[in-house]
N, CA, C and O of each residue as an XYZ file, in Angstrom:
316
protein
N      78.336     -9.904     21.612
C      78.447     -9.774     19.969
C      79.404     -8.466     19.840
O      79.140     -7.651     20.724
N      80.380     -8.081     19.025
C      81.256     -7.135     18.992
C      80.611     -5.694     18.523
O      80.190     -5.881     17.382
N      80.380     -4.457     18.887
C      80.331     -3.579     18.397
C      81.097     -3.193     16.872
O      82.294     -3.380     16.658
N      80.139     -2.627     15.903
C      80.310     -1.940     14.481
C      79.679     -1.111     14.056
O      78.525     -0.894     14.425
N      80.294     -0.450     13.176
C      79.815      0.714     12.791
C      79.384     -0.344     11.504
O      79.813     -1.416     11.078
N      78.041      0.807     11.068
C      77.422     -0.024      9.346
C      77.603      1.023      8.543
O      76.539      1.547      8.214
N      78.685      1.581      8.052
C      78.666      2.450      6.922
C      78.480      1.674      5.583
O      79.088      0.756      5.032
N      77.122      2.610      5.224
C      76.974      2.368      3.404
C      77.464      1.421      3.020
O      77.001      0.297      3.216
N      78.683      1.708      2.285
C      79.648      1.214      2.163
C      79.881     -0.166      2.295
O      80.153     -0.998      1.429
N      79.679     -0.327      3.971
C      79.934     -1.888      3.948
C      78.736     -2.930      4.081
O      78.821     -4.154      4.179
N      77.527     -2.078      4.059
C      76.098     -2.583      3.737
C      76.300     -3.195      2.129
O      76.309     -4.313      1.613
N      76.371     -2.547      1.917
C      76.245     -2.809      0.139
C      77.636     -2.536     -0.801
O      77.699     -1.661     -1.665
N      78.693     -3.433     -0.462
C      79.835     -3.333     -1.327
C      79.851     -3.178     -2.806
O      80.482     -2.430     -3.552
N      78.961     -4.116     -3.005
C      78.555     -4.098     -4.430
C      78.204     -2.987     -4.891
O      78.359     -2.691     -6.076
N      77.764     -2.335     -4.155
C      77.267     -0.586     -4.833
C      78.333      0.026     -4.641
O      77.656      1.051     -4.561
N      79.272      0.361     -4.501
C      80.375      0.740     -3.746
C      80.509      2.246     -4.962
O      80.515      3.405     -4.546
N      80.613      1.850     -6.576
C      80.631      3.532     -7.623
C      79.394      3.808     -7.360
O      79.508      5.016     -7.151
N      78.186      3.552     -7.203
C      77.412      4.339     -7.500
C      76.879      5.203     -5.941
O      76.213      6.213     -5.717
N      77.551      4.227     -5.130
C      77.028      4.910     -3.751
C      78.034      6.585     -4.191
O      77.770      7.650     -4.748
N      79.362      5.882     -3.471
C      80.275      7.350     -4.742
C      79.586      8.086     -5.270
O      79.113      8.970     -4.556
N      79.209      8.075     -6.738
C      78.681      8.902     -7.367
C      77.535      9.589     -7.213
O      77.449     10.771     -7.545
N      76.377      8.794     -6.606
C      75.864      9.443     -5.539
C      75.457     10.781     -4.451
O      74.563     11.609     -4.280
N      76.629     10.402     -3.932
C      77.134     11.167     -2.761
C      77.581     12.620     -3.414
O      77.382     13.767     -3.011
N      78.122     12.219     -4.340
C      78.976     13.350     -5.107
C      78.020     14.047     -6.042
O      78.334     15.220     -6.244
N      76.985     13.649     -6.635
C      75.781     14.079     -7.685
C      74.335     14.768     -7.286
O      73.662     15.585     -7.916
N      74.116     14.171     -6.074
C      72.933     14.270     -6.016
C      72.871     14.641     -4.166
O      73.362     14.062     -3.198
N      72.208     15.602     -4.277
C      72.294     16.465     -3.294
C      71.610     15.920     -1.999
O      72.063     15.901     -0.854
N      70.434     15.494     -2.459
C      69.328     14.849     -1.509
C      69.822     13.311     -1.041
O      69.435     13.012      0.089
N      70.477     12.472     -1.614
C      71.307     11.102     -1.220
C      72.236     11.678     -0.575
O      72.275     11.339      0.608
N      72.945     12.366     -0.870
C      74.065     13.124      0.193
C      73.671     13.371      1.678
O      74.090     12.964      2.761
N      72.876     14.050      1.344
C      71.345     14.638      3.233
C      71.288     12.934      3.509
O      71.543     12.648      4.678
N      71.114     12.241      2.978
C      70.249     11.123      3.776
C      71.490     10.459      3.949
O      71.709     10.100      5.106
N      72.540     10.147      2.927
C      73.485      9.436      3.769
C      74.445     10.063      4.677
O      75.316      9.461      5.304
N      74.208     11.368      4.700
C      75.004     11.822      6.581
C      74.599     11.285      7.571
O      75.168     10.701      8.494
N      73.091     11.610      7.243
C      72.027     11.561      8.557
C      72.077      9.817      9.005
O      71.991      9.486     10.187
N      72.210      8.918      8.015
C      72.782      7.636      8.346
C      73.849      7.493      9.097
O      73.784      6.728     10.060
N      74.854      8.084      8.858
C      75.709      8.058      9.049
C      75.847      8.560     10.609
O      76.457      7.957     11.491
N      75.207      9.684     10.732
C      75.164     10.164     12.268
C      74.332      9.724     13.290
O      74.448     10.102     14.455
N      73.400      8.844     12.846
C      72.425      8.317     13.666
C      73.538      6.970     13.884
O      73.542      6.639     15.069
N      74.642      5.972     12.874
C      74.597      5.164     13.113
C      75.967      5.140     13.979
O      76.437      4.138     14.519
N      76.532      6.493     14.003
C      77.263      6.760     14.953
C      76.929      7.077     16.508
O      77.731      7.031     17.441
N      75.928      7.320     16.548
C      75.205      7.992     17.875
C      74.953      6.315     18.465
O      75.364      5.928     19.559
N      74.117      5.375     17.379
C      74.126      3.995     17.741
C      75.256      3.510     18.674
O      75.349      3.154     19.849
N      75.982      3.644     17.729
C      77.619      2.716     18.270
C      78.245      3.161     19.565
O      78.886      2.548     20.418
N      77.772      4.714     19.426
C      78.615      5.326     21.124
C      77.298      4.858     22.049
O      77.700      4.326     23.084
N      76.277      4.893     21.990
C      75.459      4.113     22.280
C      75.906      2.757     23.187
O      76.240      2.590     24.360
N      75.719      1.822     21.930
C      76.229      0.405     22.385
C      77.973      0.233     23.040
O      78.608     -0.821     23.048
N      78.310      1.167     23.392
C      79.762      1.371     23.648
C      79.692      1.587     24.593
O      80.648      1.256     25.295
N      78.390      2.359     25.311
C      78.852      2.992     26.551
C      79.208      4.512     26.664
O      79.060      5.134     27.716
N      79.511      4.865     25.932
C      80.064      6.549     25.649
C      79.021      7.520     25.921
O      79.303      8.508     26.599
N      77.773      7.340     25.439
C      76.504      8.068     25.584
C      75.596      7.189     26.206
O      75.675      5.994     25.922
N      74.451      7.720     27.286
C      73.850      6.869     27.813
C      72.474      7.207     26.642
O      72.273      8.096     25.814
N      71.766      6.077     27.060
C      70.330      6.459     26.751
C      69.530      4.564     27.004
O      70.115      3.500     27.211
N      68.232      4.828     26.881
C      67.542      4.211     27.061
C      67.099      3.208     25.990
O      67.179      3.515     24.800
N      66.577      1.873     26.433
C      66.027      0.843     25.311
C      65.465      1.548     24.190
O      65.748      1.534     22.992
N      64.572      2.191     24.885
C      63.230      2.711     23.608
C      64.019      3.603     23.333
O      63.196      3.880     22.460
N      65.016      4.540     23.167
C      65.989      5.589     22.731
C      66.501      4.782     21.254
O      66.209      5.045     20.087
N      67.404      3.676     21.840
C      68.090      2.764     20.819
C      67.209      1.995     19.727
O      67.455      1.895     18.525
N      66.464      1.639     20.213
C      65.131      1.144     19.822
C      64.965      1.892     18.234
O      65.294      1.549     17.098
N      64.304      3.038     18.796
C      63.771      4.079     17.996
C      65.068      4.652     16.947
O      64.875      5.164     15.845
N      65.945      4.504     17.364
C      67.368      4.821     16.661
C      67.893      4.073     15.547
O      68.523      4.370     14.531
N      67.331      2.762     16.170
C      68.147      1.621     15.036
C      67.017      1.732     13.896
O      67.338      1.732     12.707
N      65.456      1.842     14.387
C      64.417      1.916     13.401
C      64.081      3.162     12.150
O      63.293      3.098     11.206
N      64.922      4.178     12.527
C      65.429      5.260     11.852
C      66.533      4.801     10.893
O      66.303      5.109      9.724
N      67.503      4.239     11.075
C      68.610      3.912     11.016
C      68.395      2.708      9.458
O      68.976      2.604      8.378
N      67.054      1.868     10.247
C      66.750      1.034      9.121
C      66.287      1.922      8.024
O      67.042      2.135      7.075
N      65.324      2.358      8.068
C      64.378      3.299      7.287
C      65.379      4.045      6.035
O      65.283      3.886      4.818
N      66.335      4.887      6.789
C      67.101      5.707      6.071
C      67.887      4.957      5.104
O      68.155      5.404      3.989
N      68.370      3.471      5.658
C      69.103      2.366      4.595
C      68.108      1.830      4.018
O      68.513      0.817      3.449
N      66.903      1.993      3.847
C      65.993      1.366      3.000
C      66.041      2.380      1.922
O      66.472      2.075      0.810
N      65.644      3.498      2.181
C      65.436      4.606      1.294
C      66.921      4.898      0.547
O      66.883      5.098     -0.667
N      68.313      4.933      1.274
C      69.316      4.966      0.494
C      69.566      3.981     -0.772
O      69.980      4.304     -1.886
N      69.078      2.242     -0.138
C      69.165      1.379     -1.484
C      68.396      1.380     -2.309
O      68.520      0.468     -3.126
N      67.152      2.444     -2.535
C      66.042      2.682     -3.025
C      66.874      3.506     -4.349
O      66.968      3.046     -5.487
N      67.351      4.626     -3.953
C      68.387      5.694     -4.647
C      69.376      4.450     -5.343
O      69.304      3.789     -6.379
N      70.057      4.496     -4.516
C      71.506      2.981     -5.161
C      70.761      2.291     -6.348
O      71.221      2.312     -7.490
N      69.319      1.538     -5.943
C      69.097      0.549     -7.298
C      68.369      1.383     -8.546
O      68.069      0.732     -9.547
N      68.128      2.572     -8.512
C      67.607      3.404     -9.172
C      68.663      4.193    -10.452
O      68.436      4.830    -11.481
N      69.986      3.703     -9.661
C      70.883      4.535    -10.260
C      71.708      3.574    -11.800
O      72.555      4.135    -12.494
């Protein structure tokens, strides 16, 4: 399976405008999005063997990324 980043815009392309607006106008959304992107980049580095990590660590990071994605989607749907 090829490695891929999971940017929010790619995950929810139909909400591109709402995501951009929230990122610019809502500090809490912007901070959550930054955390999501940082974790996504870390997962990518681990999966591409650029950064060492155990299976438990990668599993936990993926759970955090999913939780952040759910939280961000809630913001998007309310916008």
